[in-house]
Every structure is written in C-alpha cells, then in structure tokens.
TISEDREN-316040 format. One record per residue (C-alpha): x, y negated, z. Coordinates in steps of 0.02 Angstrom, whole numbers. Last residue first. Layout:
<rs>
      px      py      pz
       X       Y       Z
...
</rs>
This chain:
<rs>
      px      py      pz
    -561   -1336     116
    -597   -1257     283
    -773   -1328     306
    -711   -1391     476
    -599   -1513     387
    -414   -1485     366
    -287   -1526     501
    -131   -1614     441
      22   -1503     436
     170   -1492     555
     304   -1365     511
     314   -1223     639
     478   -1229     735
     405   -1178     903
     239   -1086     885
      95   -1203     845
     -32   -1234     980
    -180   -1115     994
    -313   -1196    1105
    -282   -1373    1042
    -278   -1316     861
    -440   -1220     886
    -526   -1373     959
    -477   -1472     804
    -536   -1327     696
    -709   -1349     769
    -838   -1275     887
    -739   -1192    1023
    -788   -1062    1154
    -655    -938    1100
    -777    -802    1049
    -896    -936     984
    -765   -1002     862
    -700    -832     805
    -860    -769     723
    -877    -923     612
    -691    -908     579
    -713    -729     517
    -847    -781     392
    -736    -922     327
    -590    -803     303
    -703    -684     207
    -754    -832      99
    -572    -872      64
    -548    -698      -5
    -416    -594      82
    -235    -552      44
    -174    -615     215
     -69    -763     157
    -177    -800       5
    -334    -794     112
    -256    -913     237
    -216   -1033      96
    -394   -1022      31
    -466   -1051     204
    -356   -1204     223
    -200   -1200     330
    -189   -1325     472
     -85   -1228     599
    -244   -1191     698
    -314   -1106     543
    -159    -996     535
    -178    -950     718
    -363    -914     700
    -337    -802     548
    -201    -700     632
    -305    -692     792
    -453    -625     696
    -348    -483     626
    -273    -444     797
    -449    -436     869
    -494    -585     975
    -521    -610    1161
    -349    -544    1207
    -256    -661    1090
    -355    -808    1152
    -296    -783    1330
    -389    -683    1462
    -406    -786    1620
    -287    -753    1764
    -356    -786    1935
    -266    -921    2030
    -127    -862    2145
    -117    -854    2334
      45    -878    2432
      91    -790    2594
     235    -683    2533
     119    -532    2526
       4    -635    2415
     154    -676    2307
     195    -491    2292
      16    -451    2242
      14    -591    2115
     180    -534    2040
     113    -358    2023
     -45    -424    1940
      54    -521    1813
     159    -366    1777
       2    -265    1742
     -75    -398    1630
      76    -445    1523
     -16    -582    1425
     141    -681    1384
      81    -839    1472
      21    -742    1624
     186    -646    1628
     281    -810    1624
     178    -889    1762
     189    -733    1870
     378    -722    1851
     401    -905    1896
     290    -882    2050
     385    -726    2103
     553    -814    2091
     492    -969    2183
     405    -864    2315
     554    -755    2357
     651    -895    2441
     511    -922    2568
     499    -737    2604
     680    -700    2640
     628    -545    2736
     755    -438    2640
     607    -347    2564
     544    -518    2505
     711    -555    2423
     707    -387    2332
     530    -419    2267
     582    -592    2208
     733    -518    2118
     624    -386    2034
     498    -518    1980
     633    -638    1921
     719    -499    1824
     556    -450    1737
     522    -634    1701
     692    -653    1617
     665    -494    1516
     493    -553    1459
     561    -723    1410
     697    -657    1292
     717    -802    1169
     856    -881    1271
     911    -750    1396
    1093    -804    1404
    1159    -729    1565
    1134    -822    1729
     984    -715    1772
    1089    -557    1764
    1227    -638    1867
    1105    -691    2002
    1027    -518    2008
    1200    -438    2021
    1255    -557    2157
    1096    -524    2254
    1118    -336    2239
    1288    -353    2322
    1285    -174    2389
    1161     -32    2365
    1127     -84    2187
    1000      14    2085
     892    -135    2036
    1041    -247    2003
    1131    -116    1900
     973     -77    1800
     940    -261    1759
    1118    -289    1701
    1111    -130    1598
     948    -180    1512
    1014    -352    1465
    1175    -271    1404
    1086    -147    1291
     962    -273    1224
    1100    -397    1180
    1210    -268    1091
    1391    -319    1127
    1452    -148    1072
    1595     -36    1126
    1618     -81    1310
    1433     -65    1344
    1435     100    1250
    1554     173    1380
    1419     157    1516
    1290     265    1426
    1335     426    1517
    1347     332    1682
    1176     260    1647
    1105     435    1626
    1182     493    1789
    1116     339    1879
     943     374    1807
     940     545    1886
    1004     480    2053
     868     348    2060
     729     475    2043
     613     419    2183
     469     369    2069
     488     183    2101
     674     190    2065
     654     303    1913
     510     203    1836
     607      41    1859
     762     117    1784
     670     180    1629
     581      14    1603
     744     -84    1614
     838      43    1508
     722      33    1357
     851     -24    1229
     984     109    1245
     878     248    1169
     839     150    1010
     975     193     884
    1008     364     960
     824     416     949
     763     566    1047
     574     575    1024
     588     752     952
     660     809    1121
     816     918    1128
     931     767    1120
     848     699    1279
     867     510    1296
     699     461    1219
     616     595    1325
     670     503    1484
     542     367    1446
     397     489    1453
     458     580    1610
     499     417    1698
     324     348    1665
     242     509    1722
     339     504    1885
     295     320    1906
     107     335    1888
      73     159    1956
     -53     114    1821
      61     -15    1740
     208     104    1746
     103     241    1664
      51     121    1527
     231      70    1497
     286     251    1487
     147     293    1365
     197     147    1254
     381     197    1264
     335     375    1216
     242     307    1064
     396     203    1021
     507     356    1032
     387     462     928
     381     333     789
     570     309     797
     594     499     785
     491     535     629
     489     725     651
     391     763     493
     210     783     548
     260     740     726
     268     556     684
      91     543     616
      12     636     762
     122     537     881
      56     374     810
    -125     428     833
     -91     486    1011
      -4     321    1050
    -153     226     978
    -278     319    1087
    -171     303    1243
    -146     116    1214
    -333      89    1195
    -365     175    1360
    -224      78    1443
    -280     -97    1396
    -159    -180    1518
     -92    -306    1392
      77    -221    1402
      -5     -54    1364
    -100    -128    1217
      61    -201    1147
     149     -32    1159
       4      55    1071
      10     -78     934
     194     -40     914
     151     145     896
      25     103     759
     160       3     667
     278     152     679
     145     269     612
     114     158     462
     301     151     430
     290     341     437
     145     354     316
     204     233     181
      65     248      50
      39      66       3
    -131      51      87
     -71     138     245
      81      26     257
     -29    -126     224
    -152     -85     363
     -19     -45     493
      86    -196     448
     -68    -307     465
    -107    -237     638
      76    -254     691
      81    -435     634
     -82    -475     724
     -15    -402     889
     167    -460     880
     140    -647     878
      30    -656    1033
     130    -515    1110
     289    -618    1114
     374    -514    1249
     543    -494    1165
     511    -309    1142
     342    -348    1064
     422    -475     948
     553    -348     893
     426    -213     849
     308    -337     765
     446    -417     659
     520    -248     610
     345    -189     565
     314    -347     464
     473    -323     364
     426    -143     323
     246    -192     288
     308    -321     159
     421    -203      60
     282    -109     -33
     166    -259     -31
     280    -360    -141
     150    -492    -188
     289    -615    -228
     221    -741    -104
     204    -605      27
     383    -545       4
     442    -724      13
     335    -763     166
     389    -602     256
     578    -617     239
     602    -765     356
     497    -684     492
     598    -524     470
     763    -619     487
     707    -713     643
     626    -563     725
     782    -459     697
     890    -600     764
     791    -606     927
     787    -416     932
     976    -402     928
     974    -221     985
    1097    -154     856
     965     -63     752
     846    -211     759
     977    -326     685
    1006    -209     537
     820    -202     498
     811    -391     501
     966    -398     390
     889    -288     257
     728    -389     260
     824    -552     248
     913    -487      94
     747    -437      16
     673    -608      58
     813    -700     -33
     839    -882      12
     749    -893     178
     893    -862     297
    1064    -946     289
    1115    -980     470
    1072    -802     518
    1212    -741     404
    1345    -794     529
    1256    -712     676
    1222    -557     573
    1404    -536     522
    1464    -538     701
    1322    -426     756
    1371    -295     626
    1554    -297     680
    1510    -281     864
    1384    -143     832
    1496     -36     722
    1519     105     847
    1350      75     930
    1233      54     780
    1331     180     676
    1227     240     527
    1086     114     530
    1192     -36     575
    1331      13     453
    1206      32     311
    1127    -136     354
    1294    -227     351
    1338    -141     187
    1175    -196     108
    1195    -372     175
    1371    -386      98
    1470    -457     243
    1613    -333     225
    1636    -380      42
    1613    -239     -85
    1739    -117    -159
    1666      36     -74
    1786     139      32
    1716      86     200
    1542     142     146
    1608     315      98
    1695     334     265
    1540     273     356
    1433     405     271
    1556     542     318
    1559     481     498
    1368     491     508
    1374     667     437
    1494     722     572
    1399     636     713
    1233     724     686
    1091     713     559
     962     634     676
     799     582     592
     706     421     548
     855     306     569
     985     420     491
     867     445     343
     875     259     312
    1065     272     302
    1052     407     168
     942     299      58
    1058     152      86
    1207     259      40
    1123     310    -123
    1087     128    -164
    1267      82    -125
    1333     220    -239
    1223     157    -380
    1287     -19    -353
    1468      40    -351
    1463     142    -511
    1650     155    -543
    1667     343    -563
    1740     352    -388
    1585     265    -323
    1476     400    -401
    1578     537    -320
    1575     454    -149
    1388     424    -161
    1361     607    -205
    1463     669     -59
    1367     556      60
    1202     608     -21
    1245     790       7
    1275     752     190
    1103     673     202
    1026     823     114
    1091     935     253
     951     860     359
     823     956     255
     697     844     168
     527     790     235
     594     628     305
     677     572     145
     627     392     171
     442     438     151
     461     412     -37
     604     292     -71
     731     433     -79
     656     496    -242
     759     382    -353
     925     414    -267
     933     596    -318
     898     559    -501
    1020     413    -500
    1157     526    -434
    1124     659    -567
    1129     524    -700
    1296     461    -637
    1364     638    -623
    1308     673    -803
    1143     763    -833
    1140     938    -909
     961     933    -978
     870    1048    -855
     898     930    -709
     818     789    -808
     653     885    -806
     655     897    -617
     675     707    -607
     525     684    -720
     418     802    -616
     470     716    -455
     427     545    -523
     258     602    -587
     212     683    -422
     269     529    -326
     167     401    -421
     193     247    -310
     201     130    -461
     378      80    -417
     423     264    -402
     343     298    -572
     446     156    -647
     603     238    -578
     547     405    -650
     523     327    -821
     697     253    -812
     760     425    -764
     672     501    -914
     747     368   -1024
     922     402    -961
     897     590    -984
     841     566   -1165
     990     453   -1198
    1104     593   -1143
    1014     720   -1253
    1026     612   -1410
     881     620   -1534
     761     531   -1420
     576     544   -1470
     522     634   -1311
     623     511   -1208
     534     364   -1291
     367     446   -1248
     417     458   -1066
     485     281   -1062
     324     209   -1135
     213     309   -1017
     311     258    -863
     318      76    -917
     128      69    -920
     120     130    -740
     256       6    -692
     140    -140    -732
     162    -290    -845
     259    -190    -974
     385    -295   -1070
     532    -182   -1026
     427     -29   -1064
     375     -96   -1234
     557    -135   -1273
     605      43   -1233
     464      95   -1349
     552       2   -1490
     710      99   -1451
     612     262   -1460
     537     209   -1627
     711     186   -1697
     773     346   -1617
     645     455   -1704
     643     637   -1646
     496     738   -1716
     306     720   -1729
     282     539   -1779
     111     453   -1785
      92     429   -1598
     251     327   -1588
     193     218   -1731
      27     194   -1640
     119     141   -1483
     232      25   -1584
      84     -63   -1665
       1     -87   -1496
     161    -165   -1429
     184    -277   -1581
       9    -356   -1589
       5    -459   -1750
      74    -314   -1852
     -78    -211   -1808
    -136    -162   -1984
       5     -40   -2023
       8      33   -1848
    -176      77   -1866
    -143     163   -2032
       1     261   -1959
    -108     314   -1812
    -241     372   -1936
    -117     476   -2037
     -47     555   -1878
    -222     604   -1820
    -260     685   -1988
     -95     780   -1989
    -119     841   -1811
    -290     908   -1862
    -453     828   -1804
    -578     918   -1691
    -490     860   -1532
    -506     677   -1581
    -690     690   -1629
    -735     785   -1471
    -643     661   -1360
    -736     513   -1434
    -904     599   -1414
    -855     648   -1237
    -844     463   -1194
   -1030     444   -1233
   -1124     332   -1355
    -960     282   -1436
    -939      95   -1454
    -906     -13   -1606
    -876    -198   -1582
    -908    -353   -1687
   -1057    -414   -1588
   -1143    -244   -1585
   -1114     -72   -1659
   -1174      89   -1576
   -1097     259   -1600
   -1146     443   -1616
   -1335     425   -1629
   -1343     499   -1805
   -1409     334   -1872
   -1259     245   -1799
   -1141     371   -1878
   -1229     349   -2048
   -1216     158   -2036
   -1033     154   -1991
    -948     163   -2160
   -1082     113   -2284
   -1150     -24   -2171
    -977     -90   -2132
    -935     -99   -2316
    -819      23   -2405
    -637     -28   -2432
    -544     105   -2529
    -391     215   -2506
    -468     331   -2377
    -340     302   -2240
    -297     119   -2275
    -482      77   -2291
    -513     162   -2125
    -378      54   -2046
    -463    -105   -2105
    -638     -45   -2058
    -587       5   -1881
    -488    -154   -1856
    -637    -262   -1906
    -754    -157   -1798
    -648    -198   -1645
    -665     -70   -1505
    -480     -74   -1464
    -359      65   -1417
    -394     149   -1583
    -395     339   -1586
    -584     360   -1574
    -621     214   -1689
    -502     283   -1821
    -578     457   -1803
    -753     384   -1823
    -697     285   -1976
    -628     442   -2057
    -792     534   -2028
    -885     385   -2100
    -772     379   -2253
    -798     565   -2281
    -988     551   -2276
   -1077     629   -2126
   -1139     809   -2125
    -996     873   -2018
   -1009     732   -1893
   -1150     804   -1789
   -1057     969   -1769
    -917     879   -1676
   -1034     831   -1535
   -1104    1006   -1511
    -933    1083   -1532
    -858     972   -1400
   -1006    1001   -1286
    -991    1189   -1296
    -802    1177   -1273
    -822    1073   -1116
    -952    1194   -1049
    -848    1351   -1076
    -919    1461   -1214
   -1064    1585   -1220
   -1091    1678   -1384
   -1204    1585   -1505
   -1378    1522   -1457
   -1539    1601   -1521
   -1683    1564   -1641
   -1596    1409   -1705
   -1672    1252   -1781
   -1670    1144   -1623
   -1506    1219   -1565
   -1397    1067   -1596
   -1522     948   -1516
   -1548    1064   -1368
   -1361    1082   -1352
   -1344     894   -1341
   -1487     866   -1219
   -1454    1011   -1101
   -1265     993   -1107
   -1283     809   -1065
   -1395     848    -917
   -1281     983    -842
   -1398    1099    -743
   -1305    1259    -781
   -1302    1219    -968
   -1283    1403   -1016
   -1429    1466    -911
   -1547    1329    -966
   -1493    1355   -1147
   -1527    1541   -1136
   -1701    1512   -1064
   -1745    1381   -1195
   -1675    1486   -1338
   -1778    1636   -1284
   -1936    1530   -1259
   -1926    1444   -1428
   -1881    1260   -1424
   -2015    1136   -1480
   -2016    1021   -1327
   -1835     967   -1351
   -1796     804   -1259
   -1947     785   -1146
   -1982     968   -1105
   -1795     995   -1091
   -1783     863    -953
   -1926     944    -858
   -1843    1113    -871
   -1681    1042    -800
   -1779     955    -660
   -1859    1117    -603
   -1699    1218    -621
   -1609    1093    -511
   -1493     973    -598
   -1306    1001    -583
   -1209     910    -448
   -1171     725    -430
   -1060     667    -288
   -1092     490    -227
    -945     434    -120
    -970     268     -30
    -826     154     -73
    -715     127      79
    -551     127     -15
    -495     304      15
    -539     390    -150
    -514     237    -260
    -331     275    -296
    -395     433    -379
    -380     620    -356
    -430     750    -483
    -565     874    -531
    -721     768    -544
    -735     630    -674
    -746     460    -594
    -878     325    -600
    -861     158    -511
    -991      42    -436
    -922    -113    -348
   -1038    -235    -259
   -1004    -421    -234
   -1097    -546    -125
    -954    -538       2
    -989    -468     175
    -859    -332     154
    -759    -333      -6
    -579    -307      48
    -546    -122      24
    -646    -113    -137
    -554    -261    -211
    -383    -181    -184
    -446     -17    -258
    -511    -114    -409
    -341    -195    -430
    -250     -29    -415
    -367      47    -545
    -330     -97    -663
    -144     -71    -647
    -158     117    -674
    -247     100    -842
    -425     164    -840
    -448     341    -903
    -489     427    -737
    -593     273    -694
    -722     327    -821
    -838     181    -785
    -801      22    -688
    -958     -77    -644
    -943    -239    -545
   -1112    -303    -483
   -1110    -486    -437
   -1221    -600    -334
   -1250    -772    -411
   -1164    -937    -371
   -1064    -870    -223
   -1030    -713    -324
    -931    -813    -451
    -819    -878    -313
    -803    -703    -240
    -764    -627    -410
    -633    -756    -458
    -547    -750    -288
    -543    -560    -288
    -469    -558    -462
    -335    -681    -410
    -297    -571    -260
    -284    -420    -374
    -163    -510    -490
     -64    -561    -336
     -65    -380    -280
     -12    -315    -451
     140    -429    -440
     173    -503    -610
     327    -444    -705
     435    -592    -749
     478    -615    -932
     360    -761    -952
     263    -836   -1096
      92    -854   -1018
     -76    -789   -1075
     -11    -610   -1088
    -151    -544    -979
     -38    -494    -834
      64    -654    -850
     -93    -761    -846
    -156    -666    -694
       7    -690    -600
      20    -874    -647
    -161    -905    -598
    -135    -823    -429
      22    -924    -395
     -65   -1085    -451
    -223   -1067    -349
    -368   -1019    -465
    -484   -1149    -543
    -400   -1132    -713
    -458    -951    -726
    -641   -1006    -714
    -675   -1010    -902
    -607    -832    -915
    -752    -765    -810
    -834    -665    -951
    -663    -589    -992
    -640    -527    -813
    -691    -345    -840
    -614    -326   -1012
    -449    -396    -952
    -458    -282    -801
    -473    -129    -912
    -321    -178   -1015
    -222    -223    -858
     -72    -118    -913
     -92     -28   -1079
     -61     157   -1050
    -244     204   -1023
    -302     118   -1181
    -324     266   -1301
    -398     379   -1168
    -533     253   -1130
    -577     175    -964
    -729      66    -941
    -763    -113    -891
    -916    -207    -835
    -970    -369    -753
   -1153    -382    -703
   -1244    -533    -631
   -1378    -491    -504
   -1553    -561    -526
   -1632    -412    -439
   -1718    -352    -598
   -1553    -363    -692
   -1468    -268    -553
   -1595    -128    -567
   -1549    -111    -751
   -1365    -104    -704
   -1408      33    -578
   -1499     129    -714
   -1346     115    -825
   -1232     177    -685
   -1344     328    -659
   -1340     366    -845
   -1152     348    -847
   -1130     471    -704
   -1255     595    -774
   -1172     766    -764
   -1098     754    -939
    -918     778    -883
    -906     834    -703
    -953     723    -557
    -903     577    -449
    -994     413    -422
    -891     295    -314
   -1002     171    -222
   -1003      -8    -161
    -899    -122     -50
    -965     -59     115
   -1047    -152     257
   -1206    -208     171
   -1320    -358     188
   -1473    -380      77
   -1508    -305     -93
   -1390    -239    -228
   -1324     -97    -121
   -1501     -30    -108
   -1499       3    -296
   -1359     128    -269
   -1452     222    -133
   -1614     219    -232
   -1524     288    -386
   -1444     427    -284
   -1613     479    -213
   -1700     474    -382
   -1567     576    -472
   -1663     734    -517
   -1717     668    -688
   -1692     480    -696
   -1875     432    -680
   -1944     328    -821
</rs>
C-alpha cells in the first residue's frame, strides 16, 4: 500500500539500500505524528526485500540518562562477534556495556570505533541497515556513536536511517546524513487517508478534523478513531494536547490493573514484560496474569507484546499515559519499580530518585555513586543534577551542580554547563566554588568570546583560591587564563599579574603545567627558564600524553619547534589510544604547525588535515581554524597558491569571528609565503608585517619573532630594507633575553641578508650554528648565501651552496624555493634535473597518512584504529593510492615511502593488509 504522500521520500530512502552511495544514510526530521516511524518501517520492509540485514534501536524518555543504553540495544544481535574486536576496542565496548569489571570510563570514541568495526565486518557478510528512531530521546553516548558512524561510513555496505523530532538541534545534524524533512500531508492525501481509516465520518466532523489535524497523519488517524461516534469535535486544542487526549482516552475504559500496567511500562526504562508484571503487582496488591493485565491494552491497539517485551505502538502513547497520571500515581509506580530492581542498583536508584518529591540526602548520595560509575559524561550530568535537587544542604547542592557542570563540559554540552554555573551563582557559593564555576567554562573556545578584562579577573581569582589552599584549582584557573593570552592579547599588566600568581604557587618550577603557563604568558621574558626545563623534560617523553601535550604547547610558544614537534608526536599516540579526541586535535595542531615551520611538509600535511577534521568534529572552532591556516601555509610552500589562498580565506573567516590572533597570524604567513613564491614582494612584506603591528588583529606577540627570515626576504626583494631594519632594531633586545631557537635562526638570517659589510662572515656564522632538525632554515641560508656569492662573481663557489639548497628544497617539496635555486644554478652555468612531484603531492593528506602507515608495516586494522576508520575504508583508500603512486604492492610502497628516522621497524604485512 502506498505510504500516503510519502512516495518520493520512500523511494529516496529505498535507493540508499541499493548500489553505491556517497552518503551514510538519512536523517528524517518532523513533528510528532508526522510519519517518521511509518517511513522508517517502510524502509525496513524494503530492506527485507533487498536482502539487507536490519539493526534497530530507539530512544525512550525513561532511558535517556543511561549511557549506551540505545547502543546496547542496537548491537545486541552482534554480541557473538564482540570477541573478534581488537583488544582496546573490546575493552572499551565491554566497559560501556558493563561486561567488564573496571572503574575506568571508556572513551566514547573507542566505543564508536568498536561499533564501526562490528558493523563493517557484519556488512561484509550481508549489507546492513541501521535504524535509530526518536534520536531526541536516545542517551547522549549512543547519539555520539551514531554521529561518529555517520561521518565515517562512505563506501561501506552500511546505511544509517535516523528519525528526529523537529524543534531542536542534534549531534547528527552535521554528520553527512541526508536530511529528509517531513511536512504535513496535502489536502488530497489527508482526505485519502481519512477515507481508509474512518470512512463513516459525517461531513462536518470530517471537515473539522482535516482542519484541526493540519495534515498530521497521526492526528488524522487517532482523532478519527476518537471522533467516530461524535457529530462534532470539541473546541480546538494544540496538536500535542489533542493527541495526548486522544491516546489517554483509549485507556479510560480499560481495567484498573491494565491502566496500572501501562503506567509501569511507560515509566520503566526497560521493555521487560516480567518487570512490568512484577511492579504492577506491587502497585495493585495482586498478581494478575499477563493476559489479564496486558491483553486489553493489546486489543485496544495501545501496545504490542512479543518475546518477553512490551512495546508502545507509538512513542506519543507512552508520553500521553505518563502526562495523564498524577504525581502521586507516578511516585507509587517508581517506588514499585525500585522495589523489584534490587539486582540492578543504578536503575533502582534512579527510580528511587524519581519517587521522592522533597530533599533526600541518602538518595542524593546514592545518585553521586551513579554519576561516578557513569560510562559517559552525559549520564553523569543527569545524576548530578538530580542529586543537587535532592540535596538538603545548600553547599552540597552547589558542589553537585558544579560536578554536573564539569560532566557537561566533558560531554561538550555548553548550554547545559552554562545554565548549571548560572544556577550556582544564585546559591551563595564559597570562593572555592566560585573559582571552580569560572574555571569550568574556560574550556569552551578558550575564552575567546569573553572580554579581555576576564583574564585579569582570573588572575585575581587564582590568587584568592591559592591563598585558601586550593593549589590545583588555582593552577587550572591559571592555565585557562594563560590559554587566553595565546589566542588574544590582554596587555603587559595582566601578563605580569598572572606571572606573579604563578610564582607564588607552592609547586616545583619544572611542573609541566607551570612551565606551560610561563611559556604562554611570557614567552620572551621566561623563555630561557622554559627552554631549560623543556630540554630536561624532553628526555622523559611518552609516559603521560597530557603532560607531553602541555610541554609541546610550551615549546611552540618559545620557538623551540623541534622540541614542540617531539613532545606533540609523543602525546598523540597516548591520546589516540585513549580515544581522547578532545585533546588529540590540539596536540596534532601543535605537531603540524611545528613540522611545517621545520620544513617537514610530508609529516605536517596529513597531521594538519586530521587535526582540522577532529577539531571540527569535537566542536573546537579556533583550533580548527588554526589547522586550516597551517594547511594554507603548507599549500603555499608546495607552490599550490590557489589552494593556499582558499584555505587562508577560510582560516581568516574563522579567526575573525572572535579575534583568534594565532589563526590570523598563520593565515597572514601563508599569504606572505604565497606572495614570495609568486614574486609579489610588496604584498608579501605587507602580509608578514601585519603580524608585528599591534593595531592589526593578526598581531601575535608569541609568534611575531618566528617569521623573520620570510619578512626580511620580502623586505629586501621589495626594496623596504630600511623598514625591516627598524623592526629588527625593536626586536633586538629580545635576542639577549631568550635563547629561542626560531628567533635566533631568523635574526642570523636577517643580519646576513641585510649586511652591507662582512656578509660572508655572517652567512658562515649562521650556517655554523646548530641547525639539526631545521633543514628548511639551512637550505634557505644556503640559497641566500649562494645568491650572494654569485652576485660577487664567485660563480664556482656559489654552485655548491645552490646545489645543496636545491636538493634540500626538492626533498622537502618547497616548489617555489626549488625553482629559485634552479634558476640561480642555471645562471651559474649548471643545469638541474626537473623536479618530479613527490608522493605527498600526488596524494591527498588523508591518503598520505594511510600510505605512510601502510609503508611502516601496519595492518589495515591497525591503521583504522590509528585514524578512527574502518579497516575496509583503509583497504579502499589503498586501492586508490597504489595507481596514483605507480606501485602495485605494499613492498613497493615501503620502498617509495621510507620510515621517518626513529620509527620502529616492523615486518611488512601481506598485500591483503591483514
């Protein structure tokens, strides 16, 4: 039978089940009763015809606070395959489902990766349709997993269909699922539906019902059923109220035990018939049979019963029954459910909490335990909030609200966190509580959208909290303030205040947090001290990825890009292994930024692309913008100027939204590099000069000293040597304050290039400095020195320098600089072989990441775990990569892409990738 008025949508959904597709599925959105479930059911029927296996889950109001409840239902049919998962994925899934006795909270991203692996492996045997209904009521952890899947299902034999009630946002909105928005039926289709469902209605009732229902299919059918014996409809009511009354009216004629059983089933977070009957018996004081209890409701079309479960025919039926009951009736049912659920403590506690109406500290304490055991921060938020509501003591209520806010921050729920923090402000918080409230929200956008005076307030707050003995809390506040000093410019006074507080904390000088705070707040003034600590700490990387991440950020601030890359590279595997995708893009961005500055474009390009994608996925807009800007810089160095311009514009758009100075500075650097490569020296100088202009939004004190070589070259070639000399004179004192490697390398280059006397001595001294790990800077010096020698008519001597520069730039993929060296060599009487694009230029950054890992001997599954992809997606990419590179096996790939220095040797796997 035709699905009234939905033929087009049904065809579109059914088409996803056949043949190739480039999207992961569809998100069906519409108001209650509009036909989302009916459309999903028809799609499931089409899947059966197509031989597609169906896995289903659905959200319910009663289960939305139980982490991974919806995912458990979805994957239950695949439980026999859990043991085939890689160990880390199995451990995460087992912890999420309570199959393992562990206190560790599983990473939602590892759980999601395990789910992806299970679905893709199952799909290889038989294509899969994943149906998730009523996403607005699914627990937050399950929604995150489905969002993760939706972003990564491309050529996999898996389709996701989700239904969502209109009127709110969802984590599935930007995942690539095709939106299918359902509107009311046309008048023609509405009349046709009434002709089928209620052919005996009188004309007045029919016309009124059509007008009241406004094309809502469920309203048409339910109101038609309720109005079958009426000559006219009652006064108009809002649609949701009409439906609620229509549903509730069906239960009025049912026996008391049946009505009680329906309320139990509606409030229960399980669909177990056994639980429904046991709790009903406790409510009514007797134990009627299943047939006596549920039979009348089944006959009335309100529920269905099958295989030990009871299911409401429509989610609105459940809502109508709950809303029609009194508070006393609901409390009695929750008490009955708590009484029979002794074997599941967390569920019992939730029902106990729902059964009480006033303060109850004992239940609040039990809810604290639920929050601590929660497998996802979203579940912890709900438990802490309810515990706060039941708190008898005002101070304890504030603590619980703050704990709920912290869980909301971890879950990425900014609106919830802000609302909870606002609530604590009305409850007379202590200084410690006030400090925690302020600190909690600093993780969102690093405070970029706040007034700069806020940084000074944080300094005062940190001092007060430290004076009260809360050193860790003070350090967290200081870190939040220090991060703001990176993204924006608060001024020297505020920076000094922050340093004074940091100096007064009773923590060792080499505490990584303190080192990072000093680097962010005073990269020049404290540069020597920070570098000293970093060089000692660099010998002990790899133990704690969070510590390494802090230190990588600190090293970048003080211009030690080699150390920054080392710390960030050490942090990434641990963050990846733990599924900490909130911190991972930060470490990857530091790694990409530093690698690009060092000239290692082959490493920087795929890392920057991954950082960009993960930052966007985890809701970190300015880290996303910084990664995009790094990609613009890489494109400029590769000589892809059109691509660089597009990426720089994208990054600038993100950075300008809140004045994210490092994003704007890196975008200006990319534009300056592109202009240098194209010979537009005035434009290059103008772009790079912006980073040094306090009136320009790209002005960045922490970074301005690290692009001096490019700035000087643009000035000299553009005839603005005097302007750059003035700027260098202004920066000269910093060279005596900090041993920053990037600063001194840039100054040595600038002095040699600008020299009117003893240029040769300055070039020789610059090349004699320790440039280990800085190949691009060495090649830049060799090129400039070779050019100077040629101008001095020392042609033969110039060739060796120019040849070395050309070889390095060729190896690094610096297209414009390679071409300059070739032209100079030609002028010196020596020809150069044409440069062929390297592997990194023939592949996308994503493909290059996969190719490099495959060349290192990782299996497809291991690569998938590293990059949060399915192993079959990896295999598909490799089949595209081989012809691009002109190779036919992994052995050839290993020869073309040798391991970076220090990479552990692994045996090559077979060409099947296993």
